[in-house]
N, C-alpha and C positions, 0 to 999 in steps of 0.2 A: 543541477538540483538545487544547489545553494542559491543561484540566482532566483529560482521560482520561489523558495522560501522568503528571500528577502522581499520579493515583489508582494507576495501574500501578506506578510507582515505590514509592508507599506501600505497596501489597500485595505487592511482590516487590523487597524492598530488597537481598536477597542477590544475585540476578540482576543488578541494577543495578551493585552494587559489584563484582562479579566481572567484569562487563563493561569497567568503567572501568579496573580493575587491568590486564586482559589487553590492553586497548589500549596503556596505558603501557608494559608490558613488551615488547609487540611493537615499539613504536617505538624503545625503548632497544636491543633485540636486533638491530634491522635496521641499526643504524649500526656495529656492532662488526666484521663480516666484513671489510669493506674496510680497516679499519685493521690487522687481522691480516694481510691480503694485502699492505699496504704493506710491513710489516716483512720478510715473506717476500722479496719482490722485491728490497729493499734488501740483504738477506743475499745473495742470488744474484748481484746486479750487483757486490757487493763480495767475490765469490768465497768468501764464508763458508758453511759447512755449516750446512743447515737441519735441525734434529733431526725425528725422525719424530713426537715428542710435540707439536711446534710445528705440523706439518702436520695432525696429528689434531686439535689445538685449532681450527685454521681451519675443518676440515670440521664440527667439533662445533658451532661458532658459526653455520654455515649452516643446520645441522639444527635447532639451538634457535629461530634466528629464523623457520625455516618453521613449526616446531611452535607457536610463539607467534602466529604470523600465522593459522594454521589455528583455533587456539582463539579468537582474537578474532573471526574470521568466524563461528564457531559460537554465540559468546556474543551477537554482535549479531543473529543470525538467531533466536536463542530469545527474545531480549527484543522483537524485532519481532513474533513470533508472539503474544507475551502482549499486545502493544499492539493487534494486529489483533483478538484475542479481545475485548478491552475495548471497541474500536470496534463490533463485531458486537453485543455485548451492549447498547450504547447504542441501536444502531439497531432491535433487536428491541423494546426498551422503547418506543420511539417509535413503532413500528408497532402496539403495543397501544394507543396513546393517540390516534393521529392520526384525523382525522374522517373519516367514511364519504365525504363529497364528495371528498375528495382521491383516495380509491382508486378512486371510479367515474369521476372526471374524468381520471386519468392513466391511460396505457398500462400493463398489467400487466407487460410485457416491460421497459419503463423502469425499473419499481420494482424488478423482479428484478435488473436490470443493477446498481442502486445496492448491492444486498446482495451480489451475487456478485463482478461485475467491479470496481467501484469500491473494495468493501471489501478485495479482494485487494491493491490498489495500496497501502493504508496498509503493508503489510509491506515493498514496495518503497521506500516513502517513509523508512523509518528503516533497515532493514538495508543497502539499497544508495544511500540518500540522505543524510538528515542526519547520522545517527551516522557513517556511513562517510566523509562530507566532513569532520567535525570531526577524525575519526581522521587523515586524509591531511593537513589543515592543520597539525596538531601535528607530525607526521612531516617535513613539508616545512620547518617551522621549524627542527626538530633538523638536518635535512641541510645547510640554509644555514649553520648555525652552525658545522658541521665544515668546510664548504667554505671559509668565510672564515678559518678558522684554517690552512689549507694554502694557498689561492691567493686574495689580495684581489681580482686581477684577474678570476678567474672567477666570485667572487661578484657582482662589479659586472655581468658580462655577463648573468649569470642575472637580476638585478634588473631590467636594462633590458628583457630578453626577457619576463619575467612579465607586465607590464601589456598587451603586445601579444597575448600568449595570452588573458589574460583578456577584452580587448575582442572578439577574435574568439569566445571561447566564448560571451560575452553575445549576440552575433549568431546564433550556432547554436542558443542555448536559446530565444530568442525564435521562431525558425522551427519549432523542435521542439514548442514548446508549442502553436502554432497547428495544427499537424498532429495531435498527440494528442488535441486537443479535437474536431477533425473525426472522428477515428477513434472516439472515446468515443461521441459522437452516433450515428454509423452502426452500432456495436454494438448499441446501445439500440434502433434501429429493427430490426436483424435479430433480436433477442431478442423483440420483440413481434410481429414478422410471422410467425414460425413458429407459435406457440401459436395466434394468431389464424386463420390457415389452416386448422389441423387443427380448430377450433371450429366453423367455418362450411364444412367441406369438402363437405357436401351441397349447401348453396347455391351454391358455386362451380360444382360439376357441373351443377346445374340451369340456371344461367344462362351456362354454357359461359365462364367467367373463368378458366381454367386459364392460359392465356397471358399475361393480364393480371397475376395473382398472381405468375407466374414472373418477369416482366419486372421487378416491384417488387422481388422478391428480389435478382435480379441487380444492379438499381441500387443497392440498399443495400451488398451485398458489394463492388461496384466502388468506391463511396465509401470503403469502410472500407480496401480494397486500396491505393487511391491515397494516402490519408492516411497509412497505415502504410509505404507505398513511400518517400513523401518523408521521413519520420522515419529510415527505414533508411538512405536515401541521405546524409542529414546525418551519420548516425553512421559510416558507411563513409568519409566524406571527412575527418572531423575526425582520427582516429588517424593516418593518413598525414602530415598536416600537422605533427602533434606530433613525430612521428619524424624528419621532415625538419629541423625546428628543433633538435632534439637533437643530429643530426650536424652541423649548423652550429655550435653552441656548442663542441662538442669540437673541431672544427676550429679555430676560433678560439683555443681554448686551446692547442694544439698550435703554432699560429703565433706566438702571443705567447711561449711558452716558448722557441722556436727563435730568437728575437732576440737571445739572450745577455745581455751586462750591461745594455744598454739597458732591457729590461723585467723584470730581475731581481727588482726590489722587487715588481712585481705580479704576475709570472708565474713567479717563480723556483722550479722544482720539480725533483725528482730522479725516476729511474725508477720507484721505489716510490710516491711520491705522485701520479705521473701515472696510474698504474694506479688507485689508489685513487680519484683525481679523476673518472676516466672511469666507474667503478663508481658514484661518487655522483652524477654528472651522469645516469645511467640511471636512478638511484633517484628523482632529484628530478623527471624528466619522467613517471615512472610515476604519482606521486600527482597530478601535474597533469593527466595524461591521464584519471585516475580521477575527479578532481574534474569534469572536463568531462562524462564519463559520468554521474556522480551528479547533476550539475545537470540532466541530460536525464531521468534518473529522478525528481527532484524536479518537474520541470515535468510530467512525465506524471502523477505523483500528485497534483500540484495541480488538474490537471484533473478528476481523480476526486474530490478532496477538495471542490471546488466544489460538485459535485453532491450530495455527502453533506451538506454544510453547508446546501444548499437544502432538502433533505428534513428535517433535524433542526430548520429554522426555520418549517416548517409549523405551523399552529394545531393545537392538541390538541382533542379532544373534550371536551364538558362533563361535569364529574364527575357522579356519581349524586346525584340531589338527595333521594333517599329518606332521611328521618331517623327512621324508626320503628324500633320494637324487634321482635326476632323474626324469622319468615319474611316474605319479601316476597310471593312467590306461593306458593300452595298448591292442589295438585289433590287432593281427597280422594274417592277411589273413584268417579271420575266414569266415567259411561257416556253417549256422545252419538254420534248419527248423523243426518244429514240427512234420512234416511227412518227411521222408528222402528223397522222390523223389519230395518234393515240398519246396525247401530252400527259406527262407525269407531274410537271408543275404548270398550274394555270394561274396566270396573272399574279405571282408570288413576289412579294417584297418584304424585305427585312434590312436593317442595319446592324452592324457590329461596330461599336466605338473603341477607341484606343484604351487598351487595358481591361477591356471587358471579356469575360469568359462565356462561352455560349455552348450548350449541349443540344445535338440533335437526338431526339428519341423517337420510337415509333416502331411499328410492325414492318417486317421484310416487305420492301417493294414499294414503300411510301416516299422513297426519293432522298435518303439521307446519304447515301454515297454520290447519287447524281449531284446534289449539291455541291460536294467536295470537288468533283471532277469539273464541274462548271467554274468553280472557284480558281482551279488550277489551270483552266484554259484549254482543257482537253476538248470540250465540246463548246459550241456557241448556241445561244437561245435562239428560238425561233422569232421571238417577240421580246421586247424589253432590252435592258443592258445590265451588265454586271460590271462594277467598279471596285479595283483594288487599289487602295491609296489614292482614289481620284482618277485612276485610268483603267483601261481594260486590262484584264489578267494576261492576254497574249503580248501586252507591251512589256511584262517583266520578265527577266531572265529566268530561265528554268534550270536548276541545279539538278 
């Protein structure tokens, strides 16, 4: 995956650079509105006039912050889509070289799930996971710096609370990873069950196995439901806990500031800085909550990534050992029929060059198997000639 990321960055340097710049600008602009609000509140408490230009500047900073945040999300999404495209290209290349034995020994639905469901997760891994987490971490560092310049006591409270949140987040992410793996496995079973049911539908009717197939489908859907339900429950519980901790931190700040001279050094704040600090606390817990959700997205993506990596690690088919020059197969005006008066191939000609891949398609009885038998030298044409590397197939040893 690291090699794919490097390749995408190399192929799309402008997208990567613009994404990094927008993340930096988004972090910087998110720190400015509370500072402006602090000055406005201090002016009001000192009974000073707040100019219209000052108020408009505060509103402008909010708009600017939101615009850069939106631009950041757009740039991350675009870059994530480019990574997804790169991953799908690698998967297709692998599919062209993987052994036939793997394709026959694995369920078609499970393979399709790797290309569709698991590959889609890659976008979440970057747009809602790794890149988003890095952006939130840098934003958190910037917010902590500003908080310490306003209230040392509040900064220490946040530093004490953060490890507790990280421990709790770790517990949630382990449980979420397990449920996401169960969900991925259940989805793969569903993806295989539907086409298999349609493929043997007549046999199901003949042996009266409709109820059995329906029960199996219900079983797979239920497995997916309970796994996803557990993941959703963890998600719904996590956010309220974060909001409760946020309220407790703000309460401790207000209690410490109300202690007067005893806590002046740690919590000495005025009305403006109190408003600004409350805004910063809310901003601090927003990336913390986002990091928790991004960890869940990463865990979800890692479950899909493990399946993709397993697919990419499968052995490739052996390369073409043909070393000759010119055309490998040649049908030269071939006419053949199992009964002389009922030809299957009539004046049929085609060539297959070295390294070329050809697929024969058509309805049953149109001659696909006959062509292969003629190439193997099992039959001889009534008219025309067949050449394998420039000579007749029966001149080659048969293993």
